[in-house]
N, C-alpha and C positions, 0 to 999 in steps of 0.2 A: 645743240639743236641745228646749227648750220651744217655740221658734218653729217648729221642725219639726213638733212635735205640733199646734200651732195650724193649720198647713197641712193636717194630716190630720184636723182637726176633732175632736180628742180633748180632753175636759175635763181641765183641769189644776188641781191643788191645789198652791199655792206658798207653803209656810210661810216666814216671814221670820225667820231665826235671830237669837236674842239670846244673852246669856250664860246658861249653865246648861242647855243642851240643844240638840238638833238642830233649831233654828228659824232664822229669818233676821232680818237687820237691816232696819229699816223702810223704808230707801230704797236698798236694794241693787238690783242690776240686774233683779229680778223685775218692777219696774214697766215695764220694756221689753216684757215679754210682754203686759201689759195694753194698752200703747200699740200693740203690733203687732195685737192683736185689734181695736182701734178702726180701725186702718189697713185691715185686711182687710174690715171692714164698709163702709168708704168705697169700697174698690175694687169690692165687690160691690153697691154702691148700696143697702145695707140700713142698719139702725140698730144702735147699740150703746148700752148703759146702764152707767154707772159708779155704784155705790152705796157709801155710807159710813154709819156710825152717827151722825156728828156734823156739824153745820153748818159748823164751822170747817174740817174736812177737805174737805167738799164745795165750799166757797168757794175753797179753795186749788187743788183739782184743776180746778175750772172755769177759773180764771185760767191755770193751766199748760197745760191741753188747748186752750184758746182760742188761745194763742200757737202751739201746734204744729199744730192742725188747722183752726182758724178757725170751722167750723160746729159750734158747741157751745152747748148750752143748760143752764140751771140751774133745778132745781125743789127747793125746800125749804119748810118751813113759813112762812118769812118772805118768800121771793123767788121770782118766776117770770120767768125770762128766756129768751126764744126757745124755747118748748116744742115748736116744730116742727123743731128742729135734728136733724141726723143722729146726733149724739152728745149724750146727755143725762146730766148729772151730778145726782144726787139722793140724798136720804136713803132708807134702805131702807123706811121706812114709806110714803113716797110711791109707791114701786114696788108695794108691797102694795095700796095704794088703786087704782092703775091696773089691777092684775090683777082686783081685785074688781069694778071698774066696766067691765071689757071695753074698755079704751082702744084706740083704733085704732093707737096706736104699737106695741102688742105684735105686731100682724100682720107688721110689717116688721122685727121685732127679730131679730138674728142672734147677738149676744154680750151677756152680762151679766157685769160684773166686780164681785165682792164684795170690797171692802177691809175689813180688820178683821173677817173673818167669824167670829172667835172669839166675837163677840157672840151667836152662836147658843146659847151657854152661859149667857147672862145670865138671871137669875131672872125679871125683869120684862119684858124686851124680846126674849128669845131666840125666843119663839114667832113673831115677825115674820119672822126669817130662815128658820125651819122652813117656815112657810106659803109664803113666796116661792119657796123651792127646790122645794116640792111643786107649786105652782100654775103655775110657768113651763111653757110649751108644750114638747113634746118636741124641736122643731126648734131651740130656743135653746141655744147653747153657753155654757159657764161658765168663768170664771177666778176662783179662790178664793184670797185672800191673807190671811195672818195672821202675827203674831209670837209668839202665846201659846197655841197649841193643842198640848198635850203628847201627845194621842192622835190625831195627824193621820191615821194609817193607818185607825184605827177610824172616824173621821168620814168619810174618803174612801170607805170601804166602804159606809157608810150612804147617802151621796149616790149612789154607783154603783147600789145596789139600788133606791133611790127613782126615779132617772132612767133606769135600765136601760141604762147605758152604762159604758164604761171610764173610770176616773178615775186619772190619774197623779199621784203625789206627788213633787214636786221640792223639795229643800232643800239647804242648805249650812251647815256649822258655822262658817264663816269670817265674822268681823265686819270689814267694811271700815275702820271707824273705831275705833282703840283707846279703851278706856274705863278711867278711873282713878277710884277712890273716895277721898275725903278727909273728914276731920272738921275743922271750923272752930269754935273757941270764942270767940276774940277778947275774952275777959273779963278780960284782964290786959295789962300793958305787954309782957310776955314773949311772949304768944301772939297779939297783935292783928294780926300780919302772917304768921302761920304756918298752913300747911295740913298736917295730920297724915294720912299714908296709912293707910287702913283695910284694904287688901288687899295681901298680899305678892306677890312675883313669880309664885308658883304659884297665886294666887287665894285663898290661905288668909287668914282673918281675922287681922289683926295689931294688937297694942296697943303695939308698941315705940315709945317716944317720945310716945305719945298720952296726953293728960290725961283718961283715962276714969275719973274719980273721981266723976262725977255721972251720973244716968240720962238719957242723951241724948234718949230719947223724950219727956221732959217739959220740955226746954229751951224757953223762950219768949224769943227774941232781943229785946234792948232796942235802942233807936235807935242807940246807940253801936256795938253789935255789927254792925248792918247797914252803918253807915258804914265801919267798919273792913274788913268783908268786901268791900264794893264797891271800896274803895280798893285793897285787896290784889289783887282780880281785875283792876282797871284797870292796875295796875303790871305784872302778869304777862301782860298782853294776853289775858285770858281772858273778856272781854266780846265779844258780848252774852251775857247770862245769863237763864235762865228760873227763877224762884222759884216752886215749887209749894207752895201754901198751901191746905189742905183746908177752907177756909171763905171764903165770899164777903166777909163783913165784914172778916176779917183781911187779905184781899188789899188792900182799900181803905185800911184802917188803916195797914198797913205802908208802902204807897206814900206816904200823907200824912205819915207819921212821918219821911220823909227830908228834910223841910223844904225848904230852897232848893238842895239838891244838884243840880248841873247836869253832865250827862255828855256834852253835845254841844258840838261846835265851832260857831263862828259860822256857817259855811257850812251845816253840818248843820241848825242851828236854822232858818235861812232856808228850807231845803228842806221841813222839817216844817211851817212856818207856811204856805207856799204850798200844800202838799198839803191841809192842814186847811181852808184857805179854799175850795179847789175842792170838797172833799167836803161840807163843812157847808152849802154853797150849796144843796144839795138839800133842806135842811130849811126849814120855814116860819120866819118871823121870830121868833115866840114860842118855837118849839122850840129855836132856836139859843141861847136864854138859860136852858135847863134846867140845874139844878145839876150833873147828871152830865156834860153837854156841856162846861160851863165848867171843871169840875174836871179832867176827863180831857184837855181841850185844853191846859191849863196844864202838866199832868204830861208830856204828850208833847213839848212844846217844851223840856223838860229831859232827854229821853231815857228817860222812865219810863212804863211802860204797865201797864194793868190789864185782865184778860180773864177773864170768868166768865159764867155764864148770866144774870145780872141786868143786864149791860151792853146798851145798845141795839144792835140788829143792825147799824146803820150804823157805830156806833162800834167794834164788834168787828171789822168788816171793815177799818176804818181802821187799827186796832192791828195786825191781821195783815199788812196790806200794808206798813206802816212797818217792822214787825219783819223782814219778808222783804227789805227794802232796807237793813237794818243801821242803821236810824235809831232803833230802840228798844234801848237798851243793857241795861236790866233790866226784865223783865216779871213782874209778880205775877199768877199764874194758878191756877185750879183744874185738876184733872187732865184735864178734857175737852180742854184745849189739847194734851195730850201724844199723843193717839191718832193716830198716822200722819201728823201735820202736819209737813211738811218745812220747817223754819225754821233759819236760820244761827246756832244757839246753840252757843257754845263751852263753856258751863258750865250745869249744872242744880243748883239749890239746893233742899233740902228743909228747911223749918223744923220738921218733926216727922217721925219715922219710923213713926208710927202714924196710921191714919185710920179713920173710921167708914164702913162699907160699907152702912149702912141697917139692919143688924141688930146688929152688934157691932163692936168695934175689932179691927183686924188690923195686923200689922207689914208694912212694905214689904219686898219682896225686893231683893237686892243687884244685880239686873240693870238697874235703872233708870238712865237717863242720857241725854245728848243723842245722837240718832242720827247727826247729821252728814250724811253722804251724799257721794257723789262730787262734788268740786268745791265743796262747801259748807264743811266744816271738815276739818282734818287729824287732830284728836284730840278727845276729849270727857272731861269731868270731872263727877263728881257729888259734892256736898258737903252733908251734913246738918249 
């Protein structure tokens, strides 16, 4: 139905459902609609633009679309690759700058795909999405994707009034990948290999059999707990895992605290070493000896990765590509890695269920977990 609407040139709003409401799963088939819009632009010999709020997502979509369509460029604050391409992947701020400057690319533009469009509600950056939606020429057609817009109809009505066109809202409550939530304590010989379910069959919170005698929000896992958890996940074939840590410093500290833990086979280690050699050859001699380059290279050769805003752009892309190949078994990351990035994680781990949003601390909602995706994983687990 969505593809039929694309043929009729109707703007589509495609929420991506998650647990807890009529939304969608991040890598459910709605991405097919975005790809179909790009294909339509290619057929019509016009341009299409895919926008995202974060560089990690832009980098991944650039790689994915380049395999599918070939003629694809990437524009972010760090990288400019093939800006003359028919399909451009960029952060939303780059598109706003192009509109401000009257870029020639806008004249040939037919489709714009906004991924993670719920950023329009962000206190600091939301104005960028508002301005882009307002400034885009009338001839440009839109695809809007998100997993976390509770008032999708209201937002679609605003877009429709602003652009003076019909906006269709398409959603599904079905999650392709089942998601389970567990608690891991690992602080005794009895619990070091146990995962306690937090949600019952009906989705209700469950404490049966769980050692909930301490405030989980304030747990600070020790090295032994991390080693026990990773050993448990490896035994249950629940790796790769992404560990979300809401601090750059703690990401690096927790990765370093794993000591000499090696999660790779000999063949996998050889593949990582060869990949690192090729990628780091792009750096100058002195840059290859930077402390961050040496530390992360050593971690990656043991299947451990770190990803946050303070990591060098080249190293972040290396981590993303190795993770997508299943060669990073545990990744310590801040939450920016989570937004829409399609990676083959079987488990998501949170070392805290509270985070600071810039103004105050807030609790995490129980819908968090690995998206999986068709052909990527069969199920997903979240473990605080």
